[in-house]
N, C-alpha and C positions, 0 to 999 in steps of 0.2 A: 504493500500500500504506500502511495506517495505521501510526502509530508502534508500536502494540502488535504488529501482525503483523510489522513489520520486526524488532523485538526477538526475537520468536519465531523468525524466520528465521535471524538471526545466532546465536542460542543453539543452534539445531539444527545449524548448520554447526560451531560450536565444539565442542559435545558429541560430534558424530559423529567429528570429527578426533582428539579426545583419548581416545576410548573404548579403543583398544588399549593406550595408555599407562596408563590408569587400571586396566585389567584386570591388567597386570603389577604395578602398585603395590598393588592390592587383595590380591594373593596373598602380600604380604610381601617381594617382591623389589625390586630397584632398577633403574632405567633407566641408571644411570651406569656406563660402561665405557670401555675404551681411553683416549683422550686426555682425555675428560671426567673420568675417575677419576684419571689419573696427572698431568695438567697443570693443568686448570682448577679442580677442586674443592679441591685443597690450597692454591691461591693465593687463593681467594675470601675467606677471613678477613682477609687483609692489605688487600684492597680494601674490605671492609665496615668494618673499623676506621677506615681513613683517611676514608672518605666520611662516616661518622657523626661524625667529629671535624672535618668541613668542611675536609678536606685532600685532597691528591692522593697516592695511593700511589706515590711517585716511584721508590723504590728497594727492591729485594729483596735483603737482605744474606745470605740463606741459601743461595744457589746460586752456583756458579762464582766464588767469592771476592767475590760481590756483582755485581748486574746491574740496569740500569734496568728497572722494572716497567711504569710508566705508558706509557713511550715505546714499549713493544713493541706496542701497539695491540690485540693479539689478545685481551686480557682484557676488552675492551669496557667499560672502567671507567665511562665517562660515557654509555653507552647508556641511554636512558630506563628500560628494564626493570632494568638494573643499579642505577641510582640509586634508583629507587622500591623495589626489593627490599631495598636496604641499610637503608632506614628502616622499611619496613612489616613485613618478615619477615627480620631480620638473621641468624637462626639457620638459615634454610632451606638445605637442601642443593640440589644441582643437579637433583634430581628435580623440584622445583617449577619451576625455570627451564626445564627441558626441556619440561615439560607446557605451560607458558605459550607457549614459542616455537612448538610444534606448533600450538597454538590460533591464535596470531597469523598463522602462515603460511596456515592455511586461511581465516581471516576475510579476510586481505589479498587472497588469490587470488579469493575470492568478490566482494569489493567492487570489485576491479579489473575483473573480468569484467562486473559490473553497470554500472560506469562506461563500459565500452566498448560497451554497448548491448544486452546479452542480458537475458532474463527472469530473475526471481528463481530459478526452478527450475534454469535452465541455469547461473546464477552459482554456485548451491550445488554443482552438479556440478564446476565449475572449482575451487572452494575445497576440496572433499573430495578431488578428484583430486590436487591438489598436497599438501594436508596429510597424506594417507594414502599418498603415494608412498613407494617404497623409499628415495628420496633423503632426504626430510625425516625419516622415522622412523629411518633408518639413521644420521643425524647426531646421534642421541642419544649417539653415540660421540665427537662433537666439537662442543661447544657454541658455539665461535667461529663455525663455518660455519653452524650451525643458527640462531644469532641473525641472521646476515646473510640467510639464506634466508627467515626470518620477516619481516625488515624490507623486503626487496626489493619485493614486490608493493605494499606501501604507498607506497614511494618512487616506483615507476613510476606508480601511480594518481595521486599528488599532482602529478607533473610533467605527466601528461596533463591533469589538471584545470586546471593553469595554462594549458596550450595551448588548452583549451576556454573560457578566460576565465570560469571559475566564480568565485563570490564568494570573496575572499581566496585565490584560487588560487595566486598567486605566493608569498604568505606561507606557505601550507601546503606548497608545494613546497620552499621554503627549509628549513623545519623538518624535513621528511622527508629531504631531502638530508643535513642534518646528522646525523640519526639513522642514516642509511645509512653515512656515514663512520665514525661512532662504533661501529658494529656490530663492526668488527675484521677485515673481509675486503675489502681493496682490490679484489680481482678481481671479486667480486660487485658492488661499488660501481660499477666502471667499466661493467659490463654493464647494471646497472639504470639508470644515467644515460643511456647510449646508447639503450637501448630506450625509456625514457621520453621522451627527446627526439624520437626517430623518431615515436612516437605523437602527441606534441604537434604536430609539424610536420604530420602527417596531419590532425589535428583542427582546427588553427587557422592553417595555412599559415605565411607569414612572420611574422605578428604572434604566433601561437602559439609559434613557434620562439623568438622574442626573449623572450617571457614565460618560457618554460621555462628559457632560459639565464640569465635574471636570477635566477630562483629557485635554480638550481644554484649560481650564483656567490655569492649571499648565504649559502646553506647551507654551502658550502665554507668561506667566511670564518668562519661561526659555529663551525665545528669546528676552527678554527686552533689552539686550545689543545691539541688532540690531534695534529693533523697535523704541525705544525712540529717538535715533539720527535721524532716518529716518523721524519720524513725525515732529521734529523741523526743519529739513532740508527743508521739503516740503514748509514751509512758506516762504522761501527765493527764491523759484523757480517759474517758470511760472505755475506750478500746484497749486500754492497758490492762484491764481485768477481763474476766470471761463475760461474754454477752449473756444477758438474762434470757430465760427461756422464751419469752415472747419475742424478743429481738431475733432469736434464732429461727422462730417459726413464721414470723410475719412476712407476708408478701412472697411466699413460695407460689409456684405455678399450680393452681388447683387442677387436678386431672380433667375436670369437665371443661376447662378452658381450652383444651386441645381442639375442641370443635371450632374455636375461633381462628385456628390456623387457616381454615377454608371459609368460615362463615363470619365475616367481620361484625363486630358490635354485639356478639352474643351475650357477653357479660354486662355490657353497657357502652356508653360512648360519650366523649366530651360534647358532642353535638346536642345531647339531651339537656346540657346546661345544669346538671345537678351534681352535687358532690357526694351523694350517697347512692350507691348502685345496689339495689336489693337483690338482683340476680347474682351478683358477685358474692354477696354475703350468704345467700341461701345455698349456693352450690360450692361451698367450701372455702370462700375467701376469709382470710384472717387478717385483721387490721385493728389498730388502736381506735378508740372512740374519736370521732371526728375525721377519720381517714377510711371511711367505708367504701373504698374503691381500690382497684388494684394499683400496684406500682406502675405498671405499663398500661397506658390507656388502650393500647391495641397490641396484639401479638399476631395480627393477620399477615400471612405470606401469600395466600392465593392457591386455589386448587390446581391451577395450571402449573405453578412452580413446583408443587409437591409431586404432581404426576411426572413432570419432566425430571425432577430429581430422582424419583424412583427408577426411571428409565436409565439414568446416568450412573447409578451406583456400580454396576458391573463393568463399566467402561475400561478401567485401567487400575493400576496400583494406586495412582493418585486418588481416584474416586473412592477406592476402598478406605484409604486413610480419612478422607472427608466423611465417608459414611460412618465409620467408627466414631469420629469426632462429633458427628451429629447426635448419635445415640448417647454419648457421654454428656454432651451439653443438655440434652433433654432430661437425662437422669438427674443432673445437678439442679436443673431448673425446677424439677418437681419436689425438691427439698425432702421432707419427711415421708412423702408418699411412697417412695421406693427405697428409702433408707440412705439417701445421699447425705442428708444433714447429720444423721446419727453417726455416719462414718467420718465425715470431713470436719465437723466442728471442733475436733480435738487436734487437727493438723495445725502446725505453725503457719502463721500469716493467713492462710485460707480460712481458718476457724474464726477469724475476726470479721469476716465479710457478712453483710446482711443482705436480705432480699434476694433469695435464690432465683426469682423470676428474671433477674438481669441476665441470666445465662441464655435466655431466649435470643440474645444478640449474636453470640457465636453460632448458635443453632441456625439462625436466619442466614448468616453469612455462608456457612457450609452448605446449606440447602440451595442457596443461590448459585454457588459454584457447581454443585451437582446438577442443577437444572441446565446450566450451560452445556455440560457434557451430555446430558440427556438430549438436548436439542440437536447437538452434533450427531449423536448416534441415530436419532430418528431421521435426520436429513440424509444420512448415508444409507440406512436401511429402514424405510418406513415400516412400522410394525402394525399389522392388523389387530394384534392384541391391544396395543396402546390406543388405536382408533376405537375399538369396541369399548374399551374401558372408559375412555374419555366421554364417548357418546352415552354409554349406559349410566355412568355416574352423573353426568350432566342432566340427563332426563330425570333421573331419580331425585336430584336436588330440586329441580323445578317442580316435580310432582309433589314432593314433600312440602315445598314452599306454599303450594296451593292448598294442600290438605290440612296442614297443621292449624291455621287460624280457624278452620271450620270443624275441627275435631273436638266436639263438645265433651266427649267422654274423657279424653286425655286431660283437658283443662280441669274438669271436675275432679279427676283423680289427683292431679298434681296440686290443685288449690287446697285440697284437704291437708296437705303436708307442708304448705308454705305460709309465710307470713307477709303482710304488707303487699299483697298482690304480686309477689315475685314470679309465680308460675305463669300467669297470663303474659306478663312482660317478657319472660324468657321465651315463650312460644312465639310472640311477635318478633322479638329480636332474631331468633333463629330462622324464622321464615324469611325475613328480609335478607339475612346473611346468606341463606341458601340460594337466593336469586343471584347474588354476587358470585357464588361458586358455580352455579349451573350454566349461566350464559357464557362465561369464558371457556368452560370445558367443552361446550358444543362448538364454539368457534375454533378451539384447538383441534377438535375432531375433524372439522372441515379442512384445516390446514394440513393435518396428517393425511387425509384422503387425497387432497390435491397433490401432495408430494408423492404419494404412492401411485397416482394415476398419470401424472406428467413428470417424467424424470428431469425435465429441464428446470422445473421449479424447486428441485430439492436443495439447490445451493441457496435459495432464498428463504428456506424454512426457518433457520435460526433468527434472521432479521425480522421475519414476519411474526415469529413467536415473541420476539422482543417488543414489537409494536403492540401485541396483545397484552403483554405484561404491563406495558405503559398504560394502556387504556384501563386495565383492571385496577392498577394502582391509583390512577386519577379518580376513578369513581368511588374507590373505597377510602380515599385519603381523609374524608371528613370523620371517619370513625377513629382517627388517630390525632388529628389536629384540632386545636381549639381556636376559634376565631374570636379573640378577645376585644373588648371595647377599650380603646385607648384612654378615653376621657375619664374613666373611673379612677385611674391611678393618681395619687397625690405625689408628685416627684420630690417635694420638699416639705414633708409633714411637720406640723407643730412648731413652725417658726415663731408663732405668736407667743409661745410660752417660754422661749429661750431667755435666760437671764445672763447678766454680765458679772464678771468677777470670779466665777467658778463654773465648772462644767454643769450643764443642765442634764440631770439624770432621771429617767422615767422608769415606770414599770406599768405593764398592761396586764392586769390579772385575767381579764376575759378578752381574748382576741377575736373570737367569733362574733360577727354582727348579724343578729337574727332579724333585724328590721330591714329586710332587703328593699332597696329602691325598686320602683316599678320599671319594667322595660329592660332589665339586665338579668342574666342568669346567675346561678349561685357562685360559679367560679369568679365572675367579674365582681359580684357583691363581696366575696371574700377578699379579693385584691383591693377593692375600694375601701372597705371597712378597715382592714389591717394596715393599709398604707396610710390612711388619714390618721389612724391612732398611733402610728409610729411603732407598730409591732416589729420585732427583729426580723429581717435586717433592713426594713424600710426606713428605720430611724437614721441610718448611717449617712444618707444624703444630706440631712440637715445638720450633721455633726452634733447630734444630741445623743447622749449615752442612753443605753437601754440595759437595765439590770439583768435581763435575760439574754439568750442568744438563740439563733436558729442555725444549727450546723450539725453535721453528722459526727463531729469530733468534739464533743462537749468536755470541758475541763472536769476532771473527776472530782476534785475537791469542791468545786462550786455545786455540782449536782448533789454531793453528799451534804453540803451545808444547807441547801434549800430543802432537801428531804428531811433533814433533822429539824429545821425550823418549823416546817409544816406539821411534823409529827408532834413536836413539843408544844407549839403555840396555836395550831389551827389557823383560823383566819387572821389572828393577831400576828402571824409571821410577816405580813405586809408591813406592819408597824415596826417590827424588829429590823427589817431591811433598811430603815432610815439611818441605822448605825453606819451604813455604807454610803452616806452622802446622797441619799435618794431625795430629789427635790420635788418631783411631781408624780402623781398617780393619774394615769389615763385609763378610764374605765367606761365601758359601755353602759348606757342607762339600764338599770335592772329590770328584768322581765319575770322575776320569780322572787320568792321570799329569801331564798338562799343567796341570790345575787344581791338583793337589797342589803342583807346583813354584811356581805363582803364589802360592798360599796361604803357602808357606814364605817366599818372598821378601817378600811384603807384611807378614808378621807378625814379621820379623826384629827381635830385641831387644825385642819387645813382651810384654805380659801379657794373657792371655785374661781378659776381664771380663764376657763374656756368652756363653751358649750357648742356642740355641733349637732343641731337637730337633723340635718340631712343624713348624717351617718350614725346618729343615735349614740353619741358618747359625750362625756364631759371630762374636764381635767381640773385637778386640785393641786395647788402648791402647798406642800406640807412641811412641818418642822423637821429638821434633820441635823445631823452632825455635819460640820464643814468638810469639804473635800480634803483640805490639808489643815492639820491642827496639831497642837502640842498635847501630848498625853499628860493628864493630871495624876494618873495612877496606873500602875502596871501590875499584871499577874504573870509571873514567869512559869512556863511549863516546858518539859523536855521534848515532847513530840506531838505528832498529829492527833492522836486519840485524846490525849490530855487537853490539847488546845480546844477541840470541839466541845468536850465536856465542860471545860472552864467557861467557854463563851456562852453556852446555853445557861449555865448557872448564873452568870452575871446578868444576862438578859432577863431571867426569871425574877431576879432581885431588883431589876431596874437600875443596876450599877453602871458606872461610867468607866471602870477599869479597862485598860487595853491589854489583851492577851498577847504576850510575846513568846514566840516559840523558838527554843534553842538559843536565846539571846543572853547576853551577860552585860547589861548596862551597869555603869559605875556611878556611885554617888546619888544624890537626891535629884528629884525631877523639878526642873525649873519651868515656870510658865513662860509663854512667849506668844508672839503674834505673827501672822503671815502678812507681809506687806504687799507682795505682788506675785503673780504666777502666770506662767505661759505653758500650755500643753499642746504639743504637736503629735503627729502619728508615732514617731519613734523616739521622742525627746520631750522632756519637761524641765522647766526652770522655775524655782521658787526662791523668792527673797524673803527672809524672815529674821526676826530678832528675838533673843531671850536674855534675861539677866543672868541666868545660871545654866549649867549643862542640862539638857533635856532630851526628849525623844519626839521627833516629828513624824507623825503618821500621815501617809498619803493613801487615800482610799481608792487606789487602783490596784489591779491584780498583782500579787507577788508571782513572779515567773522567773525561772532560771534564764539568764541572759541579760537581765537588767544590771547596769553598772551605775554607781553613784559617786559623785565627787562634790565635796564642799570646798568652795574656793580653790578648786583645782586639785584637791587632795582626795585620794580614794577613801571612802567610808563603807562599812558593811551595810547591806540591806537585810533587815530582819523580817520574818513573816509575822504579821500582826493580825489579830482577830481572825485567825485561821486562813484568811484569803488575801489580805492586802499587805502593803509595805510600810516599813518604819525604818528610820535611820537615827543614829545617835547625833545629837546636835550640840556643838560646843557653845558656850556662853558668848553672846555678842551678836552682831549683825553679820550675816553670811548669805552666800548664794549657793543653793543646792541645784545641781544638774544631774538628771538621770537620763541615761541613753540605753536603748535596747540594742545591744551588740552581742548577739549569741555566738558563742565560740564555735558551735556546730556549723554556722554559715561559713566561717573561715576555713574550717576543715573540709567542708563540702566543696568550697572553691578550689582548694588545693587538689582535691581528687578530680574535679572537672578540668583543671589545667593539665593534670597528668593525662587525662583522657583525651584532651585536645592535642597534646604532643603525640600521643599514640596514633590518633587519627591522621595527623599530618604525616607521620612516619609511614603509615600504611599507604597513604595516597602517593607518597614519593616512591615507595617500593613498587606499587602498581604501575605508576607512570614509567619508571625505568624498565619494568618488565615488558610493557607494551612497546617501548622504543626498541628493545632488543629483538622482539618478535615481529616487528612491523614489516621488514622485508619479506 
């Protein structure tokens, strides 16, 4: 194929994959919803500002008293698309990134299939099958996993290329491995590296295997700047201990949902505009209250894709590898249903992963590749069995679609075992989905018949099948995408309550807004209510602190502190949090006696400073401890357990003593006053004065990596009140500066530099080898 035709082919795959997303955007809606809206979009400006200043966004001061940002990995700070986007389109919202990731997923799938040996038409089928799958489109709800899904086929292709001894194959494999690590999803990374290595071994035997491992090792070293801080950060989070039972079980793929592989929307759909999917819950879905829908909005792949994949399994050794990988991915996705969770949750690293349904991603990619080989095989030898199977199943699907809604006996039988009308809704959803399965299968049967009848058309069969996959993906996309209303989002919430002189710190006891505005669905209402109230991480854009956080890597100590306060003090825990410089309580107007009681307790002694009738909430400014203050009294304890016990005891007595953990202050405590303060992302400066030596408490998170200097001289940072920082203060007027300079970032940088040197060395060796062999 000429370069011009190759570019046309790539463009066709890219445009085909992003067409559903562009249709949503062209109507004035947004693709951003769920975690993309609540977690990743609000944090993105911190990432962009840091990168454009040639810095790393090491710290997020606006959540959970402050938390490492870069070390969380999930924001994909150094992924190539993130870095390029920060400089080329810094103001772009996540709609742009979602579209780019969908396009990259499709192109990557197509190039991987082509590298494995199929024709361009069949490769286009693989790319469109993956890019238009329910998995990829549905991850518009979570850009972290979408970025990883978009990077995975490129990484697998690069590792396979290294095994095939392609030009600069090891170098490209190293770069792709680094990009995979930097995408932010270690689970996808493990799968991509394992599958790529298996394909490299198949292509190049022992030598190919060694070349693949070399590329992976160098690429992993290249990403050391990201990986080392992440590994150390995990020890301080809830992932550093065993997952609780519910975390291990939540959001595994329910066996009934396998029907959705061919019948989209069986469990529910974002297009229904509701956040609670009764069919999902009725048929085995497991989720926490308020999350009564699956992790993946859709797992649809299409009946045509599955039939072609079945035809391709026996094609070659490559397809057998892909077939086994498909079965393993399905087994993992099913979680406890077939014993995968019971076997894997004790494994290092893998046992820390949640939401087994994510493994539908590798499953979808493998099936898309198998479908490409199946299309090739049918094009070479049209099979009457495939023709009859496609036609028979297609007619059966359409027949069932017509029969199910009118089958009164079935509805009566199922309704007797269901709640909230789940059975009738399941029947309706299945009937609609079966139409989406039956029509493409009949069209595929016609294509197979044409290839069998006219030999001249056989070479066109893969491209025609790719067109069919595109059409199927286009018509089923609304089962995966949510067309959100842009105007409901408050981009800069709660600016009216911001105070000067100290950080504005809020808490939102009830984030759900049940008084939905008319004309918008529940997803939009949730976005509107939570963003206006400053729920995490919507608060970040306004540079207003939120006592809580929304992240998959929650600080372990903070969670234990909140759980202990709730257990000890009940609704009065909100009052206890004022110890940590809580300035405001933002709470939706109560709709029940329990909520009214919480609202009264939370606002005790406060003044109402905000009322928002449109979104049904109000805000109170409440009495609180200052953000920076001198301790009047201290309680010394040796360790974590004693610190928490001492803190709860002091709170019960209404005492003011500051709990110091593992500290050794000398002398009496002197009173003092804070004269001025400045707080930036990774830095704070406090000017204060005291007549005698004392202890200055800063109500920001204690975290390894913070360094303190008073007038340029190092001073220790002690853990105070279980969660925040304190420093010894010498008598007189001084300036304290604290900087977040984690040692692990420097270590990671050294490893990345070593990886870069290794990469350059590999490139030089490869270049010299090519020069020697060129004649």
